[in-house]
Backbone as CSV, one residue per row, in Angstrom:
resi,resn,N_x,N_y,N_z,CA_x,CA_y,CA_z,C_x,C_y,C_z
1,MET,2.976,-6.353,35.003,1.993,-6.244,33.941,2.631,-6.493,32.574
2,PHE,3.859,-5.988,32.355,4.509,-6.146,31.074,5.401,-7.384,31.008
3,GLU,5.506,-8.096,32.092,6.391,-9.248,32.138,6.057,-10.304,31.074
4,PRO,4.771,-10.660,30.848,4.480,-11.632,29.774,4.911,-11.123,28.404
5,LEU,4.788,-9.820,28.164,5.204,-9.270,26.874,6.719,-9.310,26.723
6,LEU,7.432,-9.066,27.777,8.887,-9.133,27.724,9.359,-10.555,27.434
7,GLU,8.704,-11.528,28.045,9.048,-12.929,27.796,8.766,-13.297,26.342
8,PHE,7.628,-12.834,25.836,7.274,-13.088,24.438,8.322,-12.465,23.513
9,ASP,8.698,-11.231,23.777,9.698,-10.542,22.955,11.036,-11.284,23.007
10,ARG,11.412,-11.773,24.167,12.655,-12.520,24.304,12.606,-13.803,23.467
11,LEU,11.486,-14.505,23.516,11.335,-15.734,22.735,11.365,-15.442,21.234
12,MET,10.719,-14.358,20.818,10.711,-13.997,19.403,12.114,-13.643,18.932
13,ASN,12.849,-12.892,19.730,14.218,-12.546,19.364,15.073,-13.798,19.221
14,ARG,14.921,-14.724,20.134,15.696,-15.966,20.079,15.307,-16.778,18.843
15,ALA,14.023,-16.829,18.540,13.574,-17.594,17.375,14.136,-17.019,16.084
16,PHE,14.120,-15.708,15.961,14.595,-15.098,14.721,16.113,-15.128,14.601
17,THR,16.827,-14.991,15.689,18.283,-14.990,15.583,18.837,-16.405,15.532
18,ALA,18.197,-17.358,16.173,18.704,-18.731,16.186,18.439,-19.428,14.855
19,ASN,17.278,-19.242,14.310,16.890,-19.966,13.109,17.105,-19.178,11.829
20,GLY,17.530,-17.939,11.926,17.712,-17.126,10.733,16.372,-16.632,10.214
21,PRO,16.385,-16.092,9.015,15.162,-15.502,8.469,14.128,-16.571,8.116
22,ARG,12.883,-16.175,8.181,11.813,-17.094,7.783,11.730,-17.125,6.267
23,SER,11.069,-18.114,5.739,10.963,-18.242,4.286,10.017,-17.175,3.735
24,PHE,10.149,-16.906,2.452,9.360,-15.888,1.776,8.310,-16.557,0.908
25,LEU,7.048,-16.211,1.112,5.949,-16.678,0.279,5.099,-15.461,-0.065
26,PRO,5.192,-14.987,-1.311,4.499,-13.751,-1.648,2.982,-13.923,-1.651
27,PRO,2.266,-12.957,-1.063,0.806,-13.007,-1.114,0.313,-12.672,-2.520
28,ALA,-0.835,-13.231,-2.892,-1.354,-13.027,-4.242,-2.865,-12.892,-4.230
29,ASP,-3.368,-12.080,-5.151,-4.804,-11.957,-5.416,-5.045,-12.462,-6.830
30,VAL,-6.102,-13.250,-7.030,-6.485,-13.724,-8.354,-7.867,-13.149,-8.651
31,VAL,-7.956,-12.363,-9.732,-9.208,-11.720,-10.115,-9.628,-12.290,-11.473
32,VAL,-10.803,-12.923,-11.516,-11.310,-13.533,-12.736,-12.515,-12.727,-13.211
33,THR,-12.444,-12.245,-14.455,-13.562,-11.530,-15.062,-14.012,-12.298,-16.299
34,ASP,-14.997,-11.752,-17.003,-15.452,-12.390,-18.236,-14.379,-12.365,-19.320
35,ASP,-13.473,-11.377,-19.262,-12.485,-11.200,-20.317,-11.106,-11.771,-20.019
36,ASP,-10.726,-11.833,-18.722,-9.368,-12.256,-18.424,-9.223,-12.733,-16.984
37,VAL,-8.018,-13.216,-16.700,-7.613,-13.583,-15.345,-6.399,-12.711,-15.030
38,THR,-6.454,-12.007,-13.899,-5.342,-11.147,-13.500,-4.879,-11.557,-12.109
39,VAL,-3.565,-11.715,-11.963,-2.959,-12.071,-10.690,-2.095,-10.898,-10.239
40,TYR,-2.290,-10.481,-8.992,-1.483,-9.440,-8.373,-0.672,-10.119,-7.259
41,MET,0.658,-10.014,-7.338,1.513,-10.692,-6.368,2.554,-9.711,-5.836
42,ASP,2.653,-9.611,-4.516,3.637,-8.728,-3.888,4.996,-9.425,-3.834
43,VAL,5.963,-8.864,-4.560,7.311,-9.427,-4.592,8.339,-8.305,-4.396
44,PRO,8.316,-7.637,-3.236,9.230,-6.511,-3.022,10.687,-6.937,-3.093
45,GLY,11.477,-6.081,-3.747,12.905,-6.342,-3.838,13.315,-7.231,-4.993
46,LEU,12.373,-7.796,-5.730,12.719,-8.660,-6.855,12.705,-7.866,-8.161
47,THR,13.435,-8.376,-9.144,13.471,-7.776,-10.470,12.865,-8.764,-11.469
48,PRO,12.500,-8.287,-12.663,11.954,-9.215,-13.659,12.900,-10.378,-13.968
49,ASP,14.208,-10.127,-13.941,15.171,-11.206,-14.220,15.178,-12.271,-13.136
50,GLY,14.722,-11.942,-11.939,14.724,-12.881,-10.831,13.429,-13.656,-10.676
51,LEU,12.529,-13.540,-11.656,11.233,-14.222,-11.591,11.035,-15.125,-12.800
52,GLU,10.305,-16.200,-12.595,9.959,-17.139,-13.661,8.465,-17.431,-13.559
53,ILE,7.757,-17.327,-14.682,6.308,-17.555,-14.714,6.020,-18.668,-15.706
54,GLU,5.160,-19.601,-15.291,4.807,-20.735,-16.140,3.320,-21.033,-15.995
55,LEU,2.647,-21.284,-17.112,1.240,-21.707,-17.100,1.153,-23.066,-17.771
56,GLU,0.720,-24.051,-16.983,0.542,-25.398,-17.518,-0.818,-25.913,-17.076
57,ASN,-1.657,-26.263,-18.058,-3.041,-26.674,-17.818,-3.758,-25.579,-17.052
58,ASP,-4.178,-25.827,-15.835,-4.903,-24.811,-15.068,-4.109,-24.368,-13.840
59,VAL,-2.771,-24.448,-13.915,-1.921,-24.052,-12.795,-0.914,-23.004,-13.264
60,LEU,-0.975,-21.842,-12.638,-0.020,-20.768,-12.887,1.028,-20.826,-11.778
61,THR,2.301,-20.915,-12.152,3.374,-21.028,-11.174,4.329,-19.853,-11.334
62,VAL,4.662,-19.233,-10.209,5.651,-18.158,-10.174,6.784,-18.616,-9.265
63,ARG,8.021,-18.531,-9.780,9.206,-18.918,-9.007,10.164,-17.732,-8.931
64,GLY,10.924,-17.699,-7.861,11.926,-16.653,-7.727,12.708,-16.821,-6.446
65,GLU,13.527,-15.827,-6.164,14.310,-15.846,-4.934,14.456,-14.422,-4.426
66,ARG,14.153,-14.258,-3.162,14.362,-12.984,-2.483,15.614,-13.164,-1.633
67,VAL,16.699,-12.530,-2.061,18.012,-12.728,-1.442,18.101,-11.941,-0.142
68,LEU,18.677,-12.570,0.871,18.903,-11.927,2.153,19.976,-10.854,1.974
69,PRO,19.632,-9.570,2.136,20.606,-8.517,1.846,21.722,-8.412,2.877
70,HIS,21.577,-8.996,4.036,22.561,-8.862,5.099,23.572,-10.002,5.122
71,SER,23.459,-10.964,4.233,24.271,-12.177,4.332,25.744,-11.944,4.031
72,GLY,26.112,-10.946,3.243,27.501,-10.749,2.881,28.230,-9.757,3.762
73,GLN,27.641,-9.340,4.861,28.259,-8.331,5.716,29.018,-9.008,6.847
74,ASN,30.325,-9.088,6.690,31.172,-9.727,7.702,31.305,-8.831,8.924
75,GLY,31.437,-9.435,10.074,31.630,-8.683,11.300,30.341,-8.161,11.915
76,ARG,29.228,-8.412,11.287,27.955,-7.950,11.845,27.162,-9.162,12.314
77,THR,26.484,-9.017,13.403,25.650,-10.099,13.891,24.196,-9.741,13.655
78,ARG,23.385,-10.767,13.468,21.955,-10.554,13.286,21.311,-10.287,14.627
79,GLN,20.537,-9.240,14.677,19.782,-8.955,15.885,18.357,-9.468,15.757
80,ARG,17.740,-9.166,14.609,16.355,-9.569,14.398,16.072,-9.516,12.901
81,ILE,15.645,-10.618,12.351,15.282,-10.684,10.939,13.830,-11.155,10.886
82,GLU,12.929,-10.262,10.544,11.506,-10.604,10.518,10.980,-10.811,9.097
83,ARG,11.605,-10.169,8.125,11.126,-10.294,6.754,11.540,-11.641,6.187
84,GLY,10.736,-12.154,5.280,11.027,-13.452,4.681,11.976,-13.341,3.503
85,PHE,12.854,-14.339,3.358,13.820,-14.378,2.265,13.967,-15.816,1.793
86,GLY,14.596,-15.971,0.625,14.892,-17.301,0.103,14.147,-17.587,-1.187
87,ARG,14.364,-18.800,-1.681,13.687,-19.249,-2.904,12.228,-19.528,-2.588
88,PHE,11.365,-19.246,-3.570,9.945,-19.544,-3.392,9.375,-20.063,-4.700
89,GLU,8.284,-20.781,-4.564,7.488,-21.229,-5.698,6.033,-21.120,-5.281
90,ARG,5.264,-20.369,-6.028,3.856,-20.154,-5.696,3.018,-20.638,-6.863
91,SER,2.139,-21.626,-6.630,1.264,-22.173,-7.670,-0.178,-21.810,-7.350
92,LEU,-0.865,-21.292,-8.366,-2.251,-20.854,-8.217,-3.107,-21.512,-9.297
93,ARG,-4.272,-21.975,-8.909,-5.186,-22.585,-9.873,-5.951,-21.477,-10.604
94,VAL,-6.006,-21.591,-11.930,-6.734,-20.651,-12.777,-7.706,-21.449,-13.649
95,PRO,-8.651,-20.784,-14.317,-9.596,-21.535,-15.164,-8.880,-22.317,-16.269
96,ARG,-9.442,-23.461,-16.613,-8.886,-24.286,-17.694,-9.074,-23.595,-19.041
97,GLY,-8.192,-23.946,-19.976,-8.346,-23.478,-21.349,-7.647,-22.167,-21.658
98,LEU,-6.863,-21.627,-20.723,-6.142,-20.391,-20.989,-4.907,-20.688,-21.828
99,ASP,-4.553,-19.758,-22.705,-3.430,-19.943,-23.624,-2.115,-19.518,-22.959
100,PRO,-1.165,-20.437,-22.776,0.108,-20.078,-22.148,0.891,-19.048,-22.953
101,ASN,0.662,-18.982,-24.257,1.366,-18.016,-25.106,0.786,-16.610,-25.003
102,ALA,-0.353,-16.465,-24.342,-1.000,-15.154,-24.228,-0.741,-14.489,-22.878
103,VAL,0.063,-15.108,-22.028,0.325,-14.563,-20.695,1.201,-13.320,-20.822
104,GLY,0.784,-12.248,-20.129,1.583,-11.032,-20.077,1.870,-10.684,-18.626
105,ALA,3.042,-10.102,-18.359,3.406,-9.778,-16.984,4.134,-8.444,-16.937
106,ASN,3.950,-7.754,-15.794,4.591,-6.470,-15.567,4.937,-6.376,-14.088
107,LEU,6.089,-5.797,-13.779,6.527,-5.627,-12.391,6.752,-4.144,-12.140
108,THR,5.946,-3.571,-11.244,6.048,-2.152,-10.920,5.925,-1.968,-9.420
109,ASP,6.879,-1.258,-8.829,6.854,-0.937,-7.398,6.662,-2.169,-6.518
110,GLY,7.293,-3.277,-6.893,7.238,-4.488,-6.081,5.973,-5.310,-6.238
111,VAL,5.110,-4.939,-7.195,3.880,-5.694,-7.442,3.958,-6.305,-8.838
112,LEU,3.912,-7.636,-8.884,3.894,-8.365,-10.145,2.436,-8.506,-10.583
113,VAL,2.132,-8.053,-11.802,0.787,-8.179,-12.352,0.867,-9.111,-13.549
114,ILE,0.142,-10.219,-13.478,0.108,-11.206,-14.559,-1.302,-11.189,-15.137
115,ARG,-1.414,-10.959,-16.446,-2.726,-10.916,-17.096,-2.783,-12.006,-18.159
116,ILE,-3.868,-12.794,-18.096,-4.077,-13.866,-19.063,-5.454,-13.656,-19.680
117,PRO,-5.519,-13.236,-20.950,-6.838,-13.049,-21.570,-7.524,-14.396,-21.789
118,LYS,-8.847,-14.382,-21.653,-9.606,-15.602,-21.916,-9.856,-15.724,-23.413
119,PRO,-9.700,-16.921,-23.970,-10.049,-17.105,-25.377,-11.560,-16.980,-25.556
120,GLU,-11.981,-16.676,-26.756,-13.413,-16.478,-27.041,-14.256,-17.662,-26.574
121,ALA,-13.714,-18.862,-26.667,-14.484,-20.053,-26.281,-14.833,-20.050,-24.793
122,LEU,-14.027,-19.386,-23.962,-14.285,-19.360,-22.524,-15.128,-18.169,-22.078
123,LYS,-15.257,-17.182,-22.947,-16.038,-15.995,-22.579,-17.518,-16.329,-22.625
124,PRO,-18.297,-15.734,-21.738,-19.741,-15.991,-21.771,-20.356,-15.417,-23.049
125,HIS,-21.326,-16.120,-23.579,-22.018,-15.674,-24.787,-23.483,-15.419,-24.452
126,ARG,-23.940,-14.262,-24.867,-25.335,-13.901,-24.617,-26.200,-14.577,-25.675
127,VAL,-27.259,-15.212,-25.223,-28.174,-15.902,-26.119,-29.391,-15.004,-26.337
128,GLU,-29.634,-14.687,-27.602,-30.815,-13.876,-27.933,-32.057,-14.765,-27.881
129,ILE,-33.093,-14.239,-27.334,-34.354,-14.976,-27.217,-35.309,-14.429,-28.268
130,GLY,-35.758,-15.312,-29.120,-36.685,-14.905,-30.179,-38.117,-15.206,-29.785
131,ALA,-39.023,-14.587,-30.509,-40.455,-14.839,-30.302,-40.886,-15.884,-31.316
132,GLY,-41.694,-16.800,-30.907,-42.156,-17.831,-31.808,-42.334,-19.147,-31.058
133,GLY,-42.769,-20.128,-31.767,-43.048,-21.429,-31.179,-41.870,-22.367,-31.256
134,ALA,-42.085,-23.563,-30.788,-41.046,-24.575,-30.758,-40.634,-24.964,-32.173
135,ARG,-41.576,-24.933,-33.143,-41.240,-25.335,-34.511,-40.228,-24.358,-35.135
136,GLU,-40.398,-23.074,-34.873,-39.455,-22.096,-35.409,-38.054,-22.300,-34.806
137,LEU,-38.021,-22.651,-33.505,-36.729,-22.885,-32.842,-36.036,-24.109,-33.444
138,GLU,-36.792,-25.189,-33.663,-36.223,-26.393,-34.264,-35.696,-26.124,-35.649
139,ALA,-36.400,-25.336,-36.418,-35.985,-25.024,-37.782,-34.733,-24.168,-37.799
140,SER,-34.586,-23.252,-36.816,-33.426,-22.358,-36.823,-32.168,-23.054,-36.331
141,THR,-32.292,-24.128,-35.573,-31.115,-24.817,-35.037,-30.640,-25.952,-35.940
142,THR,-31.366,-26.291,-36.963,-30.927,-27.379,-37.847,-30.373,-26.863,-39.121
């Protein structure tokens, strides 16, 4: 009954030990509101110095490297490495017209939070509806 699971486990062990660790690609959430764009990205083990953030046109790019902590240990063999490590680059599309100079970022407990406020031109504007005829509307818009 457990024989297929044992074979699967054997194959997984061979894959992880033969090929080394898998690459690291941090998961991200992008939340867009009327006031701003906020990105939440899981980057456990990284520090602010190990991250680079760039906003160009409508693409937000985060670069960094999650270093394999076991690589400098001589005399030890890898048994199983399941967590991802290595250099990464993650590009996310955001609304056009955001100011690259207004980007703010914070890293707390392995979660990178990037906040980009929307300029007034991109925020929705409420249009007041007046009472009156078409002539009054034409006169007020000219």
